[in-house]
C-alpha positions as CSV (number, residue, x, y, z in Angstrom):
1,X,-37.6,20.8,4.7
2,X,-35.9,22.4,1.8
3,X,-33.6,24.4,4.1
4,X,-32.6,21.1,5.8
5,X,-31.8,19.5,2.5
6,X,-29.7,22.5,1.4
7,X,-27.8,22.4,4.7
8,X,-27.1,18.7,4.3
9,X,-25.9,19.1,0.7
10,X,-23.6,22.0,1.8
11,X,-22.2,19.9,4.6
12,X,-21.6,16.9,2.3
13,X,-19.8,19.2,-0.2
14,X,-17.6,20.6,2.5
15,X,-16.8,17.1,3.8
16,X,-15.9,16.0,0.3
17,X,-13.5,19.0,-0.1
18,X,-11.9,18.2,3.3
19,X,-11.3,14.6,2.5
20,X,-9.7,15.5,-0.8
21,X,-7.5,18.0,0.9
22,X,-6.6,15.6,3.6
23,X,-4.7,13.2,1.4
24,X,-1.2,12.5,2.7
25,X,1.7,14.1,1.0
26,X,3.7,11.4,-0.9
27,X,7.0,13.0,0.0
28,X,6.2,13.1,3.8
29,X,5.0,9.5,3.6
30,X,8.2,8.3,2.0
31,X,10.2,10.3,4.5
32,X,8.7,8.0,7.3
33,X,10.8,5.3,5.7
34,X,14.0,7.3,5.5
35,X,16.0,9.4,3.0
36,X,16.6,6.4,0.7
37,X,12.9,6.3,-0.3
38,X,11.6,8.6,-3.0
39,X,7.9,8.6,-4.2
40,X,7.4,7.7,-7.8
41,X,5.9,10.9,-9.3
42,X,3.5,9.1,-11.7
43,X,1.8,7.2,-8.9
44,X,-0.9,8.6,-6.7
45,X,-1.3,8.0,-3.0
46,X,-4.0,5.4,-2.3
47,X,-6.0,5.7,0.9
48,X,-8.4,3.0,2.3
49,X,-8.9,1.0,5.5
50,X,-7.0,-2.1,4.5
51,X,-6.6,-3.8,7.9
52,X,-10.2,-3.4,9.1
53,X,-9.4,-1.2,12.2
54,X,-11.6,1.7,11.0
55,X,-8.6,4.0,10.3
56,X,-7.3,5.0,6.8
57,X,-4.2,3.3,5.6
58,X,-1.9,4.8,2.9
59,X,-0.2,3.1,0.0
60,X,2.4,4.7,-2.1
61,X,4.8,3.5,-4.9
62,X,8.4,4.5,-4.2
63,X,11.9,3.8,-5.3
64,X,14.9,3.0,-3.0
65,X,18.5,2.0,-3.5
66,X,18.6,0.2,-0.1
67,X,15.2,-0.4,1.5
68,X,16.8,-2.5,4.3
69,X,19.0,0.4,5.5
70,X,16.8,2.2,8.1
71,X,14.2,-0.4,8.9
72,X,15.4,-0.9,12.5
73,X,16.0,2.8,13.2
74,X,12.7,4.0,11.7
75,X,10.6,1.1,12.8
76,X,9.3,-0.3,9.5
77,X,9.5,-3.8,8.1
78,X,10.7,-4.8,4.7
79,X,8.6,-7.7,3.4
80,X,8.4,-9.9,0.3
81,X,4.9,-11.5,0.2
82,X,5.4,-12.6,-3.4
83,X,8.4,-14.9,-2.7
84,X,6.9,-15.9,0.7
85,X,3.9,-17.3,-1.2
86,X,6.3,-19.5,-3.1
87,X,8.1,-20.6,0.1
88,X,11.1,-18.3,0.3
89,X,10.5,-14.8,1.5
90,X,13.5,-13.6,3.4
91,X,13.9,-10.0,2.2
92,X,17.6,-10.0,3.1
93,X,18.1,-12.6,0.4
94,X,15.3,-12.0,-2.1
95,X,16.1,-8.3,-2.4
96,X,19.0,-9.4,-4.6
97,X,16.8,-11.3,-7.0
98,X,16.3,-8.2,-9.2
99,X,19.8,-6.9,-8.9
100,X,20.1,-5.7,-12.5
101,X,17.2,-3.3,-12.1
102,X,15.6,-1.5,-9.1
103,X,11.9,-2.2,-9.4
104,X,9.5,0.1,-7.5
105,X,8.4,-0.7,-4.0
106,X,5.0,-0.4,-2.4
107,X,5.0,1.4,0.9
108,X,2.1,0.7,3.3
109,X,1.4,2.8,6.4
110,X,-1.3,1.5,8.7
111,X,-3.3,4.5,10.1
112,X,-1.3,7.1,8.2
113,X,-2.5,10.0,10.3
114,X,-0.6,8.6,13.3
115,X,1.5,5.7,11.9
116,X,1.2,2.5,13.7
117,X,2.7,-0.1,11.4
118,X,4.8,0.5,8.3
119,X,5.8,-1.9,5.6
120,X,8.0,-1.7,2.5
121,X,7.0,-4.4,0.0
122,X,9.7,-5.5,-2.3
123,X,9.7,-7.7,-5.4
124,X,6.0,-7.3,-6.1
125,X,5.3,-7.7,-9.8
126,X,3.2,-4.7,-10.9
127,X,3.0,-1.9,-13.4
128,X,0.0,-0.3,-11.7
129,X,-1.8,-0.6,-8.4
130,X,-5.2,0.2,-7.1
131,X,-7.4,-0.4,-4.1
132,X,-10.1,-3.0,-4.4
133,X,-11.5,-6.1,-2.8
134,X,-10.5,-9.7,-3.1
135,X,-12.1,-13.0,-2.2
136,X,-10.0,-15.0,0.2
137,X,-11.8,-18.3,1.0
138,X,-15.3,-17.3,1.8
139,X,-14.4,-13.8,2.9
140,X,-14.2,-10.7,0.9
141,X,-11.4,-8.4,2.1
142,X,-10.0,-5.0,1.1
143,X,-6.9,-5.4,-1.0
144,X,-4.2,-3.7,-3.0
145,X,-4.6,-4.9,-6.5
146,X,-1.5,-5.2,-8.7
147,X,-1.6,-5.4,-12.4
148,X,1.1,-6.1,-14.9
149,X,1.3,-5.0,-18.6
150,X,0.8,-8.6,-19.6
151,X,-2.6,-8.6,-18.0
152,X,-1.6,-10.7,-14.9
153,X,-3.4,-9.5,-11.8
154,X,-2.6,-10.2,-8.2
155,X,-3.5,-8.8,-4.9
156,X,-2.0,-8.1,-1.4
157,X,-4.3,-8.4,1.6
158,X,-3.8,-8.1,5.4
159,X,-4.7,-11.3,7.2
160,X,-4.7,-9.7,10.7
161,X,-1.0,-10.5,11.2
162,X,0.8,-10.0,8.0
163,X,0.5,-9.1,4.3
164,X,-0.2,-11.9,1.9
165,X,0.1,-12.1,-1.8
166,X,-2.3,-14.1,-4.1
167,X,-2.5,-14.4,-7.9
168,X,-6.0,-13.4,-8.9
169,X,-6.4,-16.5,-11.0
170,X,-5.9,-18.8,-8.0
171,X,-8.8,-19.1,-5.5
């Protein structure tokens, strides 16, 4: 019995080491979106199953001078769920709303081990992001939580078809 317990603990420890070592490289993830994307050094890669398919998805904060440039060639989609929530989310237009500064973007890769869908989220107001859960109606869903220095919190969640933004104070 004691030998079985020791074997299980050893196996769990090796699995934990493998999962830590298996985190995606931020530079390689950003490269999936093209040479204009550079990962923000101070932000970690976040990994979780955000779309409910059982595969890990990756989230990284990056900077880009022109996120729209390679979206057709490299098969990713630039989205603006923040302005879409307020009724106007065409990224070709809303990308210019912050023309004086280039705010960081959030890159999302569904099933990062063999990328299926890729999104570059623009105009998301945040200073830090994390993975959490959010209540949407009666459901609790995995979400990307965005927090601003002012204390405002919001979240991005996958509804099965697209990414949606919600202010955490609105239910």
